[in-house]
N, C-alpha and C positions, 0 to 999 in steps of 0.2 A: 385804246391807247391813243391819247391826244397828241397833237403836233409837238408840243413842248416835250412831253414825255418820250415821244418817239425819238426826238433829237438827242435826248439825254441817254436813252438806251443805246443808240447808235454810237455815241461818243464812248460810253463805257465798254462797249463791245469792240471798239476801235474799227468800226465800219463806217462807210459813208451812208447817207440817208437813202440813196437809191438802192443799195444792197439790202438794207433792212426792209424797205418797201417791197422788194421782190420776194424776200423770204416770207413776209406776211401774206403775200398774195399766192404763195405756193409755187412760184416760178423759179426759185433759186434753191439749190440743194445745199444743206449744211451738214457738218459732221456731228456725231454723237456728243463729242466734247463741247461743241458750240451749243448744242441743245441744252446740256447741263448748265453751261455758263449763262445762257440767255434766260433760262428758268430762274437762276439765282438772281440775276440782275432785275428781273421784273417781279420778283418776290413770290414765285409759285412754290407753295409748300405742299408738294405731293410727290414724294420720292418715287413711289411705285409708278405713277403715271409718267414722270419725267424719264425714268429708266426705260420704260416701254417705248416711248417716243424716240429716245436715243438709240435703242436697239434697231428700230426700223430705219432710222437715219443712216445707220452703218451698213445696212444691207445693200449690196451692189445692185444697180439698176439692171433689169432684164435677167435676173438670176434664176427665176422660176422656169420649170420645164416648158410652161406654156408660151414663153417668149419666142420659142422656135416657130410658133404658129402665127405670129404677128403677120398680118397681110394676107393670110390664107383663110382666116375666119373673121366674122364681124367683130368690131371693137366691143360691142355690148357683151358678146359671148366671152371674149377674152377677159374683159373686166370681171365678169361673173366667175370665171374659173379662178382668177386670182383672189377674189373675195372669199370664195368657197374654201380655197386652199389655206388661207390665213386664219380662218375662223377656229375658235376653240370649242364652240358649240353650234350644232346645226339642227334645225327642225325642218323636215321636208315632208311634203304631202302632195300627192297627185290624185285627182278624182277618177282617172280612167286607167292609167297604165302603171307598171312598176316604176318607181322613181329611178332616175339614171344611175345614182350611186349604188343601187342594189341590183342592177341588171346583169344577168349572165352574159358571157360573150356572144352566145347564139341569139339571145334576146336583143342585145345591142344592135347586132347586124340586121336583124329582122326589122327593128324599129327605124333604122336609118335607110336601108336599101329599099324598103317597101313603103316609104313615106309618100303621101299624096304629091308633094312637091319633089319632082325628080331631081337628083343630083348626079353628076358624072361619077363613074366608078372610082376614079382617082380621088375625088372629093369625098366620096362615101367612105373610102378607106381612111382618109384623114380624120373624119368625124368619129369613126369607130375607134381609132387609136386614141383620140382625145378623150372620149367617154370612158374608155378603160383606164387611161392614165389618171383621170380624175378620182377613180376609186381608191387611190393610194391614201386619200384622207381618212378612209375607214379605220386605218390602224394608227392614225395620228391625232384625230380630233378627240377632244376631251369627252364629248357626249354627242351622240347622234340619236335623235328621236324621229322615227320614221312612221308615217301613217300610210299604209298600203291598202288599196281597194281590193277586197276579196273578189270582186267581179273580174279583176285582171287575171285571176287564176283560171278563168274559163276561156281564155283566148285559144283559138285553134290556129295552127300553122300548117302550111302545105308540107313542110319538112317532116311533120309527124309529132307525136306526143313527147318524144325524147327531149325536145327543146324546152317544153314546159317542166318536165321532170328536173332538168338541169337548173332551171330558174327557181323552182321551189327549193331545191337543195341550196342554192345560193342564198335564198332568204333565210333558210334554217341555219346555215353557217353564220350568217350575219347576226341572227338573233342570239347566238351563243356568245358573241363578243361582249366583254364586260362593259364596254362603253356604248353599246347599242341598245336602244329601247325600240322594239318593233311591234306595232299594233296593226291588226287587220281591221279595216272598216267593213263591217258585215254587209251581206247582201240585203238584209232587212232594213238598212238605214233609209231614212226618209229621203226622197229625191233632192230636197233642198241641200242636203249635205253632200250630195254627189255631183252637184252642178256648179260648184265653185271652181275657181281657177287653181292651178298648181301653185303652191306656195313654198318658198324657201326663206327661212329666217336665220340669219347668221349673227352670232354673238362673238365678241372679241375681248381681249384683255383690256382692262382699264388703261387708258381713258377713252378708247375708241368707241364710237357709237354703234349700236346694232344697225344692221342693214337687212331690209326685207326685199324680196324679189317676187314679182308675179312672173312666173316662167313662161317662156315662149320659145319657138324654134330659133328666133333671132337673138336669144340670150336673155330676154326678159327686161323688165323695167325695174331699176333699183331705186330704193328710197332710204334715206337716213332720217326722214321727218319723224320725230318722236310720236306724233299723233297717228300717223299712218302705220308705223311699225306696231304701235300698241293695238290698233284695230286688227291687224293681221295676226298678232299674237293671240288676241281674244278669239278670233275665228279658228285658229289652229287648236286652241285649248278646247273649244266647243266640240270640234270633231274628235279630238282625242278622248273626250269625256264619253262619247257614245261608241267609240271603237272598242274592240275586244281587249281585255287585259293581256299583258305580255305572255303569260303562261298559256292562257287559252288560245291566243294567236298561234303560238308554237304548236299546240295540240292540233289545231285546225290545219295548219300547214302539213303536219305529218299525215293527217287523214287524206289530204289531197295527194300527197306523194304516194301513199299506199293505193289510192284509187286511180292514179294515172297509169294507163297502159305502158308497158315497156316499149 
């Protein structure tokens, strides 16, 4: 948008140039009505995209449940939670453990309280509550494609086998959901497929760009770069291609459940 055109847009919107400049930089919030009017002024012919942007503009700031944890967890993790909650499609994969969205309460607690980096009991409870709250997306997301390492089912815990039985039931329950596609990465997979980083790819309604995250305890590194996202999508697809089919994965989970001691 050139200088002259910017001035014309500001005039037609009855704004001063400073206000428009701040809006374009993303430092000034506008209403859904203004989004529609601005789109009309600049000639955007994309009703679906405009309405989606207007919808987001109308959402009150800090309205998500995660807002209550601001200042108590890292900003990267807070951003990730919001991105995850807003996605309409999620692709998740972890090379070593059960992905967070599919962890049972006992497994969640074990992963957090027994992590190599010690956290205070109070902070541990906060992290447990957050991870369990995140799982609400399972019933809201349009599609969840999860790649789960079969090797994770062999984990042993001091509390006994009941924890893993509950975890396997959690996976089986999730696999029955119509919006969930769960595949096991078999034990026989080549090590190169098991040595990659944990990946989360989040897709949104038009016109928002996809976001990919390389997960980490600090919340991960997010990218909207189309080339980087495409690379991670290709990597995810390659792993999915060698993973067990959905039905076979469910059969294997049932076999593990039957073979796990009470």
